[in-house]
N, CA, C, O and the ligand as a Tripos MOL2 file, in Angstrom:
@<TRIPOS>MOLECULE
protein
  277   275    70     0     0
PROTEIN
NO_CHARGES

@<TRIPOS>ATOM
      1 N          54.3940   64.2790  -25.3460 N.3       1 MET1
      2 CA         53.8240   64.5850  -26.6680 C.3       1 MET1
      3 C          52.4900   63.8570  -26.8270 C.2       1 MET1
      4 O          52.3080   62.7440  -26.3340 O.2       1 MET1
      5 N          51.5820   64.4990  -27.5130 N.am      2 ARG2
      6 CA         50.3070   63.8840  -27.8350 C.3       2 ARG2
      7 C          50.3330   63.5760  -29.3360 C.2       2 ARG2
      8 O          50.8140   64.3810  -30.1330 O.2       2 ARG2
      9 N          49.8120   62.4110  -29.7080 N.am      3 ALA3
     10 CA         49.8590   61.9860  -31.1120 C.3       3 ALA3
     11 C          48.5010   62.1740  -31.7820 C.2       3 ALA3
     12 O          47.4650   61.7990  -31.2330 O.2       3 ALA3
     13 N          48.5260   62.7450  -32.9430 N.am      4 TYR4
     14 CA         47.3160   62.9700  -33.7370 C.3       4 TYR4
     15 C          47.4570   62.2010  -35.0400 C.2       4 TYR4
     16 O          48.4050   62.4110  -35.7960 O.2       4 TYR4
     17 N          46.5000   61.3040  -35.3000 N.am      5 LYS5
     18 CA         46.4700   60.6240  -36.5930 C.3       5 LYS5
     19 C          45.8740   61.5880  -37.6050 C.2       5 LYS5
     20 O          44.7560   62.0710  -37.4300 O.2       5 LYS5
     21 N          46.6290   61.8670  -38.6700 N.am      6 VAL6
     22 CA         46.2080   62.8760  -39.6430 C.3       6 VAL6
     23 C          46.2300   62.2850  -41.0470 C.2       6 VAL6
     24 O          47.2240   61.6880  -41.4600 O.2       6 VAL6
     25 N          45.1300   62.4520  -41.7780 N.am      7 SER7
     26 CA         45.1480   62.0270  -43.1760 C.3       7 SER7
     27 C          45.2300   63.2390  -44.0850 C.2       7 SER7
     28 O          44.7670   64.3270  -43.7420 O.2       7 SER7
     29 N          45.8300   63.0320  -45.2550 N.am      8 GLY8
     30 CA         45.9740   64.0880  -46.2460 C.3       8 GLY8
     31 C          47.3980   64.5780  -46.4120 C.2       8 GLY8
     32 O          47.7010   65.2740  -47.3810 O.2       8 GLY8
     33 N          48.2910   64.2230  -45.4720 N.am      9 MET9
     34 CA         49.6910   64.6300  -45.6200 C.3       9 MET9
     35 C          50.3890   63.6140  -46.5280 C.2       9 MET9
     36 O          50.3870   62.4140  -46.2500 O.2       9 MET9
     37 N          50.9830   64.1080  -47.6100 N.am     10 THR10
     38 CA         51.5980   63.1920  -48.5700 C.3      10 THR10
     39 C          53.0870   63.4190  -48.7860 C.2      10 THR10
     40 O          53.7630   62.5600  -49.3530 O.2      10 THR10
     41 N          53.6040   64.5440  -48.3510 N.am     11 CYS11
     42 CA         55.0130   64.8420  -48.6500 C.3      11 CYS11
     43 C          55.6010   65.7560  -47.5840 C.2      11 CYS11
     44 O          54.9140   66.1510  -46.6420 O.2      11 CYS11
     45 N          56.8810   66.0880  -47.7420 N.am     12 SER12
     46 CA         57.5440   66.9440  -46.7570 C.3      12 SER12
     47 C          56.9560   68.3520  -46.7720 C.2      12 SER12
     48 O          57.0190   69.0580  -45.7650 O.2      12 SER12
     49 N          56.3830   68.7690  -47.9100 N.am     13 GLY13
     50 CA         55.7210   70.0760  -47.9630 C.3      13 GLY13
     51 C          54.5190   70.1110  -47.0300 C.2      13 GLY13
     52 O          54.2680   71.1150  -46.3650 O.2      13 GLY13
     53 N          53.7820   69.0100  -46.9870 N.am     14 CYS14
     54 CA         52.6360   68.9110  -46.0770 C.3      14 CYS14
     55 C          53.1230   68.9580  -44.6340 C.2      14 CYS14
     56 O          52.5220   69.6300  -43.7960 O.2      14 CYS14
     57 N          54.1940   68.2570  -44.3470 N.am     15 GLU15
     58 CA         54.7590   68.2660  -42.9880 C.3      15 GLU15
     59 C          55.1140   69.6860  -42.5820 C.2      15 GLU15
     60 O          54.8390   70.1090  -41.4590 O.2      15 GLU15
     61 N          55.7240   70.4170  -43.5020 N.am     16 ARG16
     62 CA         56.1030   71.8050  -43.2120 C.3      16 ARG16
     63 C          54.8770   72.6800  -42.9910 C.2      16 ARG16
     64 O          54.8550   73.5110  -42.0830 O.2      16 ARG16
     65 N          53.8460   72.4880  -43.8330 N.am     17 SER17
     66 CA         52.6280   73.3040  -43.7050 C.3      17 SER17
     67 C          51.9750   73.1190  -42.3500 C.2      17 SER17
     68 O          51.5840   74.0870  -41.6980 O.2      17 SER17
     69 N          51.8580   71.8550  -41.9280 N.am     18 VAL18
     70 CA         51.2220   71.5580  -40.6470 C.3      18 VAL18
     71 C          52.0680   72.1210  -39.5030 C.2      18 VAL18
     72 O          51.5460   72.7480  -38.5820 O.2      18 VAL18
     73 N          53.3710   71.8890  -39.5750 N.am     19 THR19
     74 CA         54.2700   72.3710  -38.5290 C.3      19 THR19
     75 C          54.2020   73.8870  -38.4100 C.2      19 THR19
     76 O          54.1310   74.4280  -37.3060 O.2      19 THR19
     77 N          54.2260   74.5670  -39.5520 N.am     20 GLN20
     78 CA         54.2010   76.0290  -39.5460 C.3      20 GLN20
     79 C          52.8790   76.5510  -38.9770 C.2      20 GLN20
     80 O          52.8650   77.5060  -38.2000 O.2      20 GLN20
     81 N          51.7770   75.9240  -39.3660 N.am     21 ALA21
     82 CA         50.4600   76.3620  -38.8690 C.3      21 ALA21
     83 C          50.4020   76.2430  -37.3490 C.2      21 ALA21
     84 O          49.8820   77.1270  -36.6700 O.2      21 ALA21
     85 N          50.9430   75.1360  -36.8180 N.am     22 LEU22
     86 CA         50.9030   74.9200  -35.3640 C.3      22 LEU22
     87 C          51.8440   75.8760  -34.6350 C.2      22 LEU22
     88 O          51.5170   76.3630  -33.5530 O.2      22 LEU22
     89 N          53.0120   76.1470  -35.2250 N.am     23 LYS23
     90 CA         53.9510   77.0880  -34.6050 C.3      23 LYS23
     91 C          53.3780   78.4970  -34.6100 C.2      23 LYS23
     92 O          53.5770   79.2500  -33.6570 O.2      23 LYS23
     93 N          52.6660   78.8600  -35.6770 N.am     24 GLU24
     94 CA         52.0550   80.1930  -35.7310 C.3      24 GLU24
     95 C          50.9680   80.3140  -34.6650 C.2      24 GLU24
     96 O          50.7940   81.3780  -34.0700 O.2      24 GLU24
     97 N          50.2450   79.2340  -34.4280 N.am     25 ARG25
     98 CA         49.1530   79.2640  -33.4550 C.3      25 ARG25
     99 C          49.6750   79.2820  -32.0190 C.2      25 ARG25
    100 O          49.1930   80.0430  -31.1790 O.2      25 ARG25
    101 N          50.6690   78.4300  -31.7500 N.am     26 PHE26
    102 CA         51.0780   78.2080  -30.3600 C.3      26 PHE26
    103 C          52.4150   78.8340  -29.9950 C.2      26 PHE26
    104 O          52.7320   78.9850  -28.8150 O.2      26 PHE26
    105 N          53.1970   79.1980  -31.0000 N.am     27 GLY27
    106 CA         54.5110   79.7540  -30.7140 C.3      27 GLY27
    107 C          55.5930   78.6850  -30.7720 C.2      27 GLY27
    108 O          55.3040   77.4890  -30.7960 O.2      27 GLY27
    109 N          56.8290   79.1290  -30.7940 N.am     28 ASP28
    110 CA         57.9680   78.2310  -31.0190 C.3      28 ASP28
    111 C          58.2910   77.3290  -29.8350 C.2      28 ASP28
    112 O          59.0410   76.3630  -29.9800 O.2      28 ASP28
    113 N          57.7330   77.6320  -28.6610 N.am     29 GLU29
    114 CA         58.0440   76.7940  -27.4970 C.3      29 GLU29
    115 C          57.3090   75.4530  -27.5490 C.2      29 GLU29
    116 O          57.6150   74.5390  -26.7830 O.2      29 GLU29
    117 N          56.3340   75.3450  -28.4620 N.am     30 ILE30
    118 CA         55.6180   74.0880  -28.6430 C.3      30 ILE30
    119 C          56.4090   73.2020  -29.6200 C.2      30 ILE30
    120 O          56.7910   73.6500  -30.7020 O.2      30 ILE30
    121 N          56.6480   71.9540  -29.2310 N.am     31 ALA31
    122 CA         57.3480   71.0290  -30.1170 C.3      31 ALA31
    123 C          56.3530   70.3620  -31.0570 C.2      31 ALA31
    124 O          55.2740   69.9410  -30.6380 O.2      31 ALA31
    125 N          56.7240   70.2690  -32.3300 N.am     32 VAL32
    126 CA         55.8760   69.6390  -33.3420 C.3      32 VAL32
    127 C          56.7230   68.6890  -34.1720 C.2      32 VAL32
    128 O          57.7850   69.0630  -34.6700 O.2      32 VAL32
    129 N          56.2430   67.4470  -34.3180 N.am     33 GLU33
    130 CA         56.9010   66.4930  -35.2130 C.3      33 GLU33
    131 C          55.8410   65.9440  -36.1380 C.2      33 GLU33
    132 O          54.9590   65.2010  -35.7080 O.2      33 GLU33
    133 N          55.9230   66.3080  -37.4180 N.am     34 ALA34
    134 CA         54.9380   65.8420  -38.3920 C.3      34 ALA34
    135 C          55.5820   64.8010  -39.3000 C.2      34 ALA34
    136 O          56.6710   65.0230  -39.8300 O.2      34 ALA34
    137 N          54.9130   63.6690  -39.4770 N.am     35 SER35
    138 CA         55.4080   62.6200  -40.3640 C.3      35 SER35
    139 C          54.3320   62.2230  -41.3690 C.2      35 SER35
    140 O          53.3190   61.6260  -41.0050 O.2      35 SER35
    141 N          54.5630   62.5630  -42.6370 N.am     36 ALA36
    142 CA         53.6100   62.1790  -43.6860 C.3      36 ALA36
    143 C          53.6050   60.6660  -43.8430 C.2      36 ALA36
    144 O          52.5640   60.0640  -44.1080 O.2      36 ALA36
    145 N          54.7720   60.0560  -43.6800 N.am     37 GLN37
    146 CA         54.8970   58.6080  -43.8460 C.3      37 GLN37
    147 C          54.0350   57.8500  -42.8420 C.2      37 GLN37
    148 O          53.3640   56.8770  -43.1860 O.2      37 GLN37
    149 N          54.0680   58.3150  -41.5910 N.am     38 ARG38
    150 CA         53.2720   57.6470  -40.5560 C.3      38 ARG38
    151 C          51.8570   58.1980  -40.4620 C.2      38 ARG38
    152 O          51.0120   57.6270  -39.7730 O.2      38 ARG38
    153 N          51.5920   59.3100  -41.1540 N.am     39 GLY39
    154 CA         50.2870   59.9450  -41.0430 C.3      39 GLY39
    155 C          50.0230   60.4020  -39.6300 C.2      39 GLY39
    156 O          48.9330   60.2280  -39.0860 O.2      39 GLY39
    157 N          51.0510   60.9940  -39.0490 N.am     40 GLU40
    158 CA         50.9670   61.3340  -37.6380 C.3      40 GLU40
    159 C          51.6510   62.6660  -37.3570 C.2      40 GLU40
    160 O          52.6950   62.9930  -37.9210 O.2      40 GLU40
    161 N          51.0160   63.4210  -36.4580 N.am     41 VAL41
    162 CA         51.6220   64.6610  -35.9740 C.3      41 VAL41
    163 C          51.6990   64.5630  -34.4590 C.2      41 VAL41
    164 O          50.7020   64.2770  -33.7960 O.2      41 VAL41
    165 N          52.8730   64.7970  -33.9200 N.am     42 ARG42
    166 CA         53.0460   64.7850  -32.4650 C.3      42 ARG42
    167 C          53.2600   66.2150  -32.0020 C.2      42 ARG42
    168 O          54.0670   66.9510  -32.5680 O.2      42 ARG42
    169 N          52.5260   66.5990  -30.9640 N.am     43 VAL43
    170 CA         52.5630   67.9820  -30.4850 C.3      43 VAL43
    171 C          52.6860   67.9560  -28.9610 C.2      43 VAL43
    172 O          52.1300   67.0710  -28.3110 O.2      43 VAL43
    173 N          53.4010   68.9090  -28.3960 N.am     44 SER44
    174 CA         53.5340   69.0360  -26.9370 C.3      44 SER44
    175 C          52.1720   68.9700  -26.2650 C.2      44 SER44
    176 O          51.1840   69.4850  -26.7870 O.2      44 SER44
    177 N          52.1310   68.3340  -25.1060 N.am     45 GLU45
    178 CA         50.8640   68.1950  -24.3930 C.3      45 GLU45
    179 C          50.3330   69.5320  -23.8870 C.2      45 GLU45
    180 O          49.1460   69.6500  -23.5860 O.2      45 GLU45
    181 N          51.2010   70.5390  -23.7910 N.am     46 ALA46
    182 CA         50.7590   71.8650  -23.3450 C.3      46 ALA46
    183 C          49.7880   72.4960  -24.3390 C.2      46 ALA46
    184 O          49.0290   73.3940  -23.9760 O.2      46 ALA46
    185 N          49.8060   72.0360  -25.5810 N.am     47 ALA47
    186 CA         48.9140   72.5980  -26.5990 C.3      47 ALA47
    187 C          47.5250   71.9640  -26.4730 C.2      47 ALA47
    188 O          47.3880   70.7410  -26.5030 O.2      47 ALA47
    189 N          46.4980   72.8070  -26.3320 N.am     48 ASP48
    190 CA         45.1180   72.3340  -26.1950 C.3      48 ASP48
    191 C          44.7210   71.4910  -27.4210 C.2      48 ASP48
    192 O          44.7550   71.9790  -28.5510 O.2      48 ASP48
    193 N          44.3430   70.2180  -27.1880 N.am     49 PRO49
    194 CA         44.0450   69.3200  -28.3130 C.3      49 PRO49
    195 C          42.9530   69.8490  -29.2490 C.2      49 PRO49
    196 O          43.0390   69.6770  -30.4650 O.2      49 PRO49
    197 N          41.9330   70.4900  -28.6850 N.am     50 GLN50
    198 CA         40.8560   71.0080  -29.5400 C.3      50 GLN50
    199 C          41.3840   72.0620  -30.5030 C.2      50 GLN50
    200 O          40.9640   72.1330  -31.6580 O.2      50 GLN50
    201 N          42.3120   72.8790  -30.0130 N.am     51 ILE51
    202 CA         42.8700   73.9310  -30.8600 C.3      51 ILE51
    203 C          43.8380   73.3290  -31.8690 C.2      51 ILE51
    204 O          43.9370   73.8040  -33.0010 O.2      51 ILE51
    205 N          44.5580   72.2760  -31.4560 N.am     52 VAL52
    206 CA         45.4480   71.5790  -32.4010 C.3      52 VAL52
    207 C          44.6350   71.0000  -33.5500 C.2      52 VAL52
    208 O          44.9900   71.1600  -34.7180 O.2      52 VAL52
    209 N          43.5330   70.3220  -33.2070 N.am     53 VAL53
    210 CA         42.6780   69.7110  -34.2360 C.3      53 VAL53
    211 C          42.1360   70.7830  -35.1790 C.2      53 VAL53
    212 O          42.1460   70.6130  -36.3980 O.2      53 VAL53
    213 N          41.6620   71.8900  -34.6010 N.am     54 PHE54
    214 CA         41.1170   72.9870  -35.4000 C.3      54 PHE54
    215 C          42.1910   73.5450  -36.3390 C.2      54 PHE54
    216 O          41.9190   73.8180  -37.5080 O.2      54 PHE54
    217 N          43.4050   73.7120  -35.8210 N.am     55 THR55
    218 CA         44.4870   74.3020  -36.6030 C.3      55 THR55
    219 C          44.8920   73.3890  -37.7570 C.2      55 THR55
    220 O          45.1110   73.8570  -38.8750 O.2      55 THR55
    221 N          44.9910   72.0850  -37.4880 N.am     56 ILE56
    222 CA         45.3590   71.1300  -38.5410 C.3      56 ILE56
    223 C          44.2680   71.0960  -39.6070 C.2      56 ILE56
    224 O          44.5500   71.0600  -40.8050 O.2      56 ILE56
    225 N          43.0200   71.1090  -39.1490 N.am     57 ASP57
    226 CA         41.8620   71.1470  -40.0520 C.3      57 ASP57
    227 C          41.9020   72.3590  -40.9640 C.2      57 ASP57
    228 O          41.7130   72.2550  -42.1760 O.2      57 ASP57
    229 N          42.1510   73.5090  -40.3560 N.am     58 THR58
    230 CA         42.1740   74.7690  -41.1060 C.3      58 THR58
    231 C          43.3080   74.7750  -42.1270 C.2      58 THR58
    232 O          43.2060   75.4210  -43.1700 O.2      58 THR58
    233 N          44.3930   74.0510  -41.8240 N.am     59 ALA59
    234 CA         45.5190   73.9650  -42.7510 C.3      59 ALA59
    235 C          45.1990   73.0340  -43.9320 C.2      59 ALA59
    236 O          45.9670   72.9620  -44.8910 O.2      59 ALA59
    237 N          44.0650   72.3220  -43.8580 N.am     60 GLY60
    238 CA         43.6210   71.5180  -44.9940 C.3      60 GLY60
    239 C          43.7800   70.0230  -44.8190 C.2      60 GLY60
    240 O          43.6620   69.2690  -45.7850 O.2      60 GLY60
    241 N          44.0500   69.5800  -43.5840 N.am     61 TYR61
    242 CA         44.2350   68.1520  -43.3320 C.3      61 TYR61
    243 C          43.1860   67.6830  -42.3220 C.2      61 TYR61
    244 O          42.5220   68.5000  -41.6840 O.2      61 TYR61
    245 N          43.0430   66.3780  -42.1820 N.am     62 THR62
    246 CA         41.9810   65.8400  -41.3440 C.3      62 THR62
    247 C          42.5640   65.0330  -40.1890 C.2      62 THR62
    248 O          43.3540   64.1120  -40.3950 O.2      62 THR62
    249 N          42.1630   65.3910  -38.9760 N.am     63 VAL63
    250 CA         42.5720   64.6170  -37.8030 C.3      63 VAL63
    251 C          41.5640   63.4980  -37.5850 C.2      63 VAL63
    252 O          40.3790   63.7560  -37.3760 O.2      63 VAL63
    253 N          42.0350   62.2580  -37.6350 N.am     64 ASP64
    254 CA         41.1560   61.1060  -37.4870 C.3      64 ASP64
    255 C          41.0890   60.6130  -36.0440 C.2      64 ASP64
    256 O          40.0990   60.0160  -35.6190 O.2      64 ASP64
    257 N          42.1610   60.8750  -35.3050 N.am     65 GLU65
    258 CA         42.2280   60.3080  -33.9480 C.3      65 GLU65
    259 C          43.2500   61.0810  -33.1270 C.2      65 GLU65
    260 O          44.2830   61.5120  -33.6400 O.2      65 GLU65
    261 N          42.9470   61.2480  -31.8540 N.am     66 VAL66
    262 CA         43.8970   61.8650  -30.9240 C.3      66 VAL66
    263 C          44.2770   60.8230  -29.8850 C.2      66 VAL66
    264 O          43.4080   60.2170  -29.2570 O.2      66 VAL66
    265 N          45.5660   60.6180  -29.7080 N.am     67 LYS67
    266 CA         46.0260   59.6180  -28.7530 C.3      67 LYS67
    267 C          46.9970   60.2500  -27.7730 C.2      67 LYS67
    268 O          47.9440   60.9240  -28.1790 O.2      67 LYS67
    269 N          46.7690   60.0400  -26.4990 N.am     68 ASP68
    270 CA         47.7360   60.4720  -25.5120 C.3      68 ASP68
    271 C          48.8960   59.4900  -25.5450 C.2      68 ASP68
    272 O          48.7240   58.3080  -25.2470 O.2      68 ASP68
    273 N          50.0640   59.9730  -25.9030 N.am     69 ALA69
    274 CA         51.2090   59.0730  -26.0850 C.3      69 ALA69
    275 C          51.9390   58.8550  -24.7670 C.2      69 ALA69
    276 O          52.9290   58.1260  -24.7240 O.2      69 ALA69
    277 CU         52.4780   67.5250  -49.4950 Cu       70 CU70
@<TRIPOS>BOND
     1     1     2 1
     2     2     3 1
     3     3     4 2
     4     3     5 am
     5     5     6 1
     6     6     7 1
     7     7     8 2
     8     7     9 am
     9     9    10 1
    10    10    11 1
    11    11    12 2
    12    11    13 am
    13    13    14 1
    14    14    15 1
    15    15    16 2
    16    15    17 am
    17    17    18 1
    18    18    19 1
    19    19    20 2
    20    19    21 am
    21    21    22 1
    22    22    23 1
    23    23    24 2
    24    23    25 am
    25    25    26 1
    26    26    27 1
    27    27    28 2
    28    27    29 am
    29    29    30 1
    30    30    31 1
    31    31    32 2
    32    31    33 am
    33    33    34 1
    34    34    35 1
    35    35    36 2
    36    35    37 am
    37    37    38 1
    38    38    39 1
    39    39    40 2
    40    39    41 am
    41    41    42 1
    42    42    43 1
    43    43    44 2
    44    43    45 am
    45    45    46 1
    46    46    47 1
    47    47    48 2
    48    47    49 am
    49    49    50 1
    50    50    51 1
    51    51    52 2
    52    51    53 am
    53    53    54 1
    54    54    55 1
    55    55    56 2
    56    55    57 am
    57    57    58 1
    58    58    59 1
    59    59    60 2
    60    59    61 am
    61    61    62 1
    62    62    63 1
    63    63    64 2
    64    63    65 am
    65    65    66 1
    66    66    67 1
    67    67    68 2
    68    67    69 am
    69    69    70 1
    70    70    71 1
    71    71    72 2
    72    71    73 am
    73    73    74 1
    74    74    75 1
    75    75    76 2
    76    75    77 am
    77    77    78 1
    78    78    79 1
    79    79    80 2
    80    79    81 am
    81    81    82 1
    82    82    83 1
    83    83    84 2
    84    83    85 am
    85    85    86 1
    86    86    87 1
    87    87    88 2
    88    87    89 am
    89    89    90 1
    90    90    91 1
    91    91    92 2
    92    91    93 am
    93    93    94 1
    94    94    95 1
    95    95    96 2
    96    95    97 am
    97    97    98 1
    98    98    99 1
    99    99   100 2
   100    99   101 am
   101   101   102 1
   102   102   103 1
   103   103   104 2
   104   103   105 am
   105   105   106 1
   106   106   107 1
   107   107   108 2
   108   107   109 am
   109   109   110 1
   110   110   111 1
   111   111   112 2
   112   111   113 am
   113   113   114 1
   114   114   115 1
   115   115   116 2
   116   115   117 am
   117   117   118 1
   118   118   119 1
   119   119   120 2
   120   119   121 am
   121   121   122 1
   122   122   123 1
   123   123   124 2
   124   123   125 am
   125   125   126 1
   126   126   127 1
   127   127   128 2
   128   127   129 am
   129   129   130 1
   130   130   131 1
   131   131   132 2
   132   131   133 am
   133   133   134 1
   134   134   135 1
   135   135   136 2
   136   135   137 am
   137   137   138 1
   138   138   139 1
   139   139   140 2
   140   139   141 am
   141   141   142 1
   142   142   143 1
   143   143   144 2
   144   143   145 am
   145   145   146 1
   146   146   147 1
   147   147   148 2
   148   147   149 am
   149   149   150 1
   150   150   151 1
   151   151   152 2
   152   151   153 am
   153   153   154 1
   154   154   155 1
   155   155   156 2
   156   155   157 am
   157   157   158 1
   158   158   159 1
   159   159   160 2
   160   159   161 am
   161   161   162 1
   162   162   163 1
   163   163   164 2
   164   163   165 am
   165   165   166 1
   166   166   167 1
   167   167   168 2
   168   167   169 am
   169   169   170 1
   170   170   171 1
   171   171   172 2
   172   171   173 am
   173   173   174 1
   174   174   175 1
   175   175   176 2
   176   175   177 am
   177   177   178 1
   178   178   179 1
   179   179   180 2
   180   179   181 am
   181   181   182 1
   182   182   183 1
   183   183   184 2
   184   183   185 am
   185   185   186 1
   186   186   187 1
   187   187   188 2
   188   187   189 am
   189   189   190 1
   190   190   191 1
   191   191   192 2
   192   191   193 am
   193   193   194 1
   194   194   195 1
   195   195   196 2
   196   195   197 am
   197   197   198 1
   198   198   199 1
   199   199   200 2
   200   199   201 am
   201   201   202 1
   202   202   203 1
   203   203   204 2
   204   203   205 am
   205   205   206 1
   206   206   207 1
   207   207   208 2
   208   207   209 am
   209   209   210 1
   210   210   211 1
   211   211   212 2
   212   211   213 am
   213   213   214 1
   214   214   215 1
   215   215   216 2
   216   215   217 am
   217   217   218 1
   218   218   219 1
   219   219   220 2
   220   219   221 am
   221   221   222 1
   222   222   223 1
   223   223   224 2
   224   223   225 am
   225   225   226 1
   226   226   227 1
   227   227   228 2
   228   227   229 am
   229   229   230 1
   230   230   231 1
   231   231   232 2
   232   231   233 am
   233   233   234 1
   234   234   235 1
   235   235   236 2
   236   235   237 am
   237   237   238 1
   238   238   239 1
   239   239   240 2
   240   239   241 am
   241   241   242 1
   242   242   243 1
   243   243   244 2
   244   243   245 am
   245   245   246 1
   246   246   247 1
   247   247   248 2
   248   247   249 am
   249   249   250 1
   250   250   251 1
   251   251   252 2
   252   251   253 am
   253   253   254 1
   254   254   255 1
   255   255   256 2
   256   255   257 am
   257   257   258 1
   258   258   259 1
   259   259   260 2
   260   259   261 am
   261   261   262 1
   262   262   263 1
   263   263   264 2
   264   263   265 am
   265   265   266 1
   266   266   267 1
   267   267   268 2
   268   267   269 am
   269   269   270 1
   270   270   271 1
   271   271   272 2
   272   271   273 am
   273   273   274 1
   274   274   275 1
   275   275   276 2
@<TRIPOS>SUBSTRUCTURE
     1 MET1         2 RESIDUE 1 A MET
     2 ARG2         6 RESIDUE 1 A ARG
     3 ALA3        10 RESIDUE 1 A ALA
     4 TYR4        14 RESIDUE 1 A TYR
     5 LYS5        18 RESIDUE 1 A LYS
     6 VAL6        22 RESIDUE 1 A VAL
     7 SER7        26 RESIDUE 1 A SER
     8 GLY8        30 RESIDUE 1 A GLY
     9 MET9        34 RESIDUE 1 A MET
    10 THR10       38 RESIDUE 1 A THR
    11 CYS11       42 RESIDUE 1 A CYS
    12 SER12       46 RESIDUE 1 A SER
    13 GLY13       50 RESIDUE 1 A GLY
    14 CYS14       54 RESIDUE 1 A CYS
    15 GLU15       58 RESIDUE 1 A GLU
    16 ARG16       62 RESIDUE 1 A ARG
    17 SER17       66 RESIDUE 1 A SER
    18 VAL18       70 RESIDUE 1 A VAL
    19 THR19       74 RESIDUE 1 A THR
    20 GLN20       78 RESIDUE 1 A GLN
    21 ALA21       82 RESIDUE 1 A ALA
    22 LEU22       86 RESIDUE 1 A LEU
    23 LYS23       90 RESIDUE 1 A LYS
    24 GLU24       94 RESIDUE 1 A GLU
    25 ARG25       98 RESIDUE 1 A ARG
    26 PHE26      102 RESIDUE 1 A PHE
    27 GLY27      106 RESIDUE 1 A GLY
    28 ASP28      110 RESIDUE 1 A ASP
    29 GLU29      114 RESIDUE 1 A GLU
    30 ILE30      118 RESIDUE 1 A ILE
    31 ALA31      122 RESIDUE 1 A ALA
    32 VAL32      126 RESIDUE 1 A VAL
    33 GLU33      130 RESIDUE 1 A GLU
    34 ALA34      134 RESIDUE 1 A ALA
    35 SER35      138 RESIDUE 1 A SER
    36 ALA36      142 RESIDUE 1 A ALA
    37 GLN37      146 RESIDUE 1 A GLN
    38 ARG38      150 RESIDUE 1 A ARG
    39 GLY39      154 RESIDUE 1 A GLY
    40 GLU40      158 RESIDUE 1 A GLU
    41 VAL41      162 RESIDUE 1 A VAL
    42 ARG42      166 RESIDUE 1 A ARG
    43 VAL43      170 RESIDUE 1 A VAL
    44 SER44      174 RESIDUE 1 A SER
    45 GLU45      178 RESIDUE 1 A GLU
    46 ALA46      182 RESIDUE 1 A ALA
    47 ALA47      186 RESIDUE 1 A ALA
    48 ASP48      190 RESIDUE 1 A ASP
    49 PRO49      194 RESIDUE 1 A PRO
    50 GLN50      198 RESIDUE 1 A GLN
    51 ILE51      202 RESIDUE 1 A ILE
    52 VAL52      206 RESIDUE 1 A VAL
    53 VAL53      210 RESIDUE 1 A VAL
    54 PHE54      214 RESIDUE 1 A PHE
    55 THR55      218 RESIDUE 1 A THR
    56 ILE56      222 RESIDUE 1 A ILE
    57 ASP57      226 RESIDUE 1 A ASP
    58 THR58      230 RESIDUE 1 A THR
    59 ALA59      234 RESIDUE 1 A ALA
    60 GLY60      238 RESIDUE 1 A GLY
    61 TYR61      242 RESIDUE 1 A TYR
    62 THR62      246 RESIDUE 1 A THR
    63 VAL63      250 RESIDUE 1 A VAL
    64 ASP64      254 RESIDUE 1 A ASP
    65 GLU65      258 RESIDUE 1 A GLU
    66 VAL66      262 RESIDUE 1 A VAL
    67 LYS67      266 RESIDUE 1 A LYS
    68 ASP68      270 RESIDUE 1 A ASP
    69 ALA69      274 RESIDUE 1 A ALA
    70 CU70       277 GROUP 0 **** ****
């Protein structure tokens, strides 16, 4: 999994929005774990990081950092 530091997620609704946006982009075979509490989204490494960042951005949140976990 690759970890993305994301700001703007405040509740479980935000977690769902981000997760749904990523699943729509990449399909259900990609694993997504979004945590508003940690301000972090973890996504399968198979997902292109640039597209992940773009997708999270388009959903209305901001990626501050990408970390290879
Ligand atoms: Cu929310």
